Backbone bond lengths (Angstrom), bond angles and torsions (degrees), N, CA, C in turn:
res aa  C-N    CA-C-N  psi(-1)  N-CA   C-N-CA  omega(-1)  CA-C   N-CA-C  phi
1 M - - - 1.483 - - 1.594 106.81 -
2 I 1.296 115.66 134.30 1.419 119.05 -178.91 1.506 107.81 -103.54
3 V 1.399 115.33 129.34 1.406 122.86 -174.20 1.506 105.69 -97.19
4 P 1.329 119.64 129.85 1.512 120.77 175.96 1.517 111.56 -59.05
5 I 1.315 115.18 150.67 1.464 121.57 -172.97 1.568 110.39 -65.37
6 G 1.296 118.47 -32.58 1.384 123.88 -178.55 1.581 113.06 -64.17
7 I 1.320 115.61 -44.19 1.443 123.19 175.70 1.515 110.66 -61.87
8 S 1.275 116.19 -39.99 1.486 122.05 178.08 1.515 111.29 -64.81
9 I 1.281 117.59 -42.24 1.457 122.54 178.43 1.523 110.47 -63.94
10 V 1.344 117.60 -46.67 1.429 121.39 177.46 1.445 112.97 -61.53
11 A 1.368 118.05 -40.66 1.436 119.94 177.05 1.530 114.29 -66.39
12 L 1.268 115.41 -36.33 1.484 118.55 176.34 1.555 111.98 -67.50
13 V 1.365 115.20 -39.40 1.503 117.34 -179.19 1.525 108.77 -67.70
14 V 1.310 118.99 -40.20 1.434 120.84 179.26 1.556 109.80 -66.39
15 L 1.310 117.46 -40.87 1.466 118.46 -178.90 1.580 109.20 -68.24
16 A 1.332 117.21 -36.83 1.476 118.44 176.54 1.488 111.26 -66.77
17 M 1.358 119.86 -35.85 1.414 121.41 179.29 1.531 109.90 -66.26
18 M 1.361 118.15 -41.54 1.411 122.88 -179.14 1.516 109.38 -66.10
19 F 1.330 117.54 -41.60 1.468 120.08 175.42 1.522 113.88 -60.67
20 G 1.371 114.50 -41.57 1.401 119.62 179.34 1.543 114.79 -62.80
21 I 1.420 110.62 -42.76 1.484 114.64 173.60 1.541 113.32 -63.32
22 A 1.236 118.73 -39.26 1.451 122.73 179.66 1.555 108.11 -66.09
23 A 1.305 119.21 -42.95 1.465 122.43 177.36 1.523 111.36 -64.25
24 L 1.328 119.57 -43.32 1.405 121.73 176.83 1.541 111.73 -60.22
25 D 1.351 113.76 -46.32 1.514 118.64 177.99 1.526 111.76 -58.43
26 A 1.314 114.91 -38.47 1.472 119.57 178.10 1.577 109.76 -64.59
27 V 1.245 114.07 -44.74 1.483 118.97 179.76 1.542 113.57 -62.40
28 L 1.371 112.01 -43.29 1.506 116.63 177.43 1.477 110.08 -66.89
29 E 1.319 123.23 -37.73 1.393 123.31 -179.02 1.537 108.17 -70.98
30 A 1.239 120.77 -38.99 1.475 122.41 179.85 1.518 113.40 -69.64
31 G 1.289 115.40 -30.05 1.492 121.26 176.41 1.594 113.91 -87.08
32 R 1.337 115.40 12.81 1.375 122.67 -178.97 1.555 117.69 52.75
33 W 1.353 112.28 28.15 1.512 122.27 173.51 1.449 110.04 -89.30
34 E 1.325 119.11 170.43 1.371 122.06 178.83 1.575 110.14 -76.14
35 P 1.390 114.42 123.96 1.442 116.91 -173.60 1.530 112.12 -71.00
36 I 1.328 118.03 175.45 1.394 123.99 -174.15 1.529 112.87 -65.25
37 D 1.320 118.00 -39.88 1.460 121.68 -179.57 1.562 112.74 -63.30
38 Q 1.302 115.09 -39.03 1.476 116.59 178.66 1.540 109.48 -72.21
39 R 1.340 118.43 -37.87 1.445 121.24 175.32 1.517 113.43 -59.89
40 L 1.280 114.88 -41.49 1.537 122.08 176.66 1.482 109.29 -64.75
41 Q 1.331 116.91 -44.94 1.470 121.28 -177.88 1.556 109.13 -65.13
42 T 1.283 117.77 -40.86 1.490 118.35 178.25 1.511 112.83 -68.50
43 W 1.389 115.63 -35.81 1.451 117.01 179.58 1.565 110.41 -70.69
44 S 1.325 117.53 -40.68 1.436 119.02 -179.03 1.534 111.64 -70.61
45 G 1.314 118.66 -24.18 1.423 120.22 177.01 1.571 109.93 -79.92
46 R 1.330 117.56 -26.82 1.464 121.87 177.47 1.518 110.96 -79.12
47 Y 1.295 119.10 -35.54 1.472 123.25 179.42 1.530 110.50 -124.52
48 P 1.295 118.51 78.46 1.471 121.58 -173.50 1.548 111.44 -67.62
49 Y 1.303 116.32 -42.10 1.467 118.47 -175.46 1.520 111.71 -69.21
50 F 1.331 113.62 -38.49 1.503 115.58 178.09 1.499 111.72 -69.90
51 S 1.312 120.56 -32.62 1.441 122.57 178.29 1.528 110.12 -71.17
52 V 1.368 117.98 -35.13 1.413 119.23 174.97 1.538 111.06 -65.68
53 A 1.330 115.59 -38.67 1.511 120.90 -179.83 1.548 107.56 -64.78
54 V 1.358 120.53 -42.79 1.408 123.15 -178.19 1.570 110.49 -66.96
55 A 1.345 115.21 -38.73 1.454 119.96 178.27 1.560 111.17 -66.84
56 A 1.407 116.01 -38.61 1.425 119.24 177.89 1.505 110.73 -67.02
57 L 1.313 116.44 -43.79 1.470 119.96 178.26 1.517 112.19 -59.84
58 L 1.306 118.14 -42.46 1.470 119.93 178.69 1.513 110.26 -66.58
59 G 1.358 117.01 -39.62 1.511 117.65 177.17 1.511 112.14 -66.41
60 A 1.344 115.04 -37.00 1.508 112.68 176.85 1.436 112.95 -68.04
61 L 1.389 119.67 -36.75 1.480 120.45 176.33 1.514 111.00 -61.86
62 L 1.292 116.75 -45.70 1.490 120.64 -179.56 1.528 109.75 -64.67
63 G 1.289 117.59 -42.16 1.474 118.26 178.77 1.581 111.62 -65.88
64 H 1.286 113.25 -32.79 1.530 117.20 177.42 1.479 112.50 -70.99
65 F 1.291 116.10 -40.32 1.518 121.77 -177.19 1.576 108.88 -70.23
66 F 1.253 115.89 -38.68 1.458 115.85 -169.08 1.601 111.38 -111.53
67 W 1.372 117.35 22.02 1.434 119.77 179.02 1.509 108.75 -76.88
C-alpha cells in the first residue's frame, strides 16, 4: 500500500513533536524542575473552564477527522 507523501509528512511532524515533548520532560525531570504533567495539572486546576473548552475542542476535532 502506497501512503501519500502528505500523510507521511504529518506523521513525521507529530512524531517529532512527541519526541520533543518527551525530551523536554526528561530534561525538566533531570534538572529537578516541575515536569510538564504537573505544570499542566496546575494550569487546568487554575483555569477549569478554559481547560474544559480546550478538551471539548480537541474532542470535536478528533470526532470530525475520524467520523
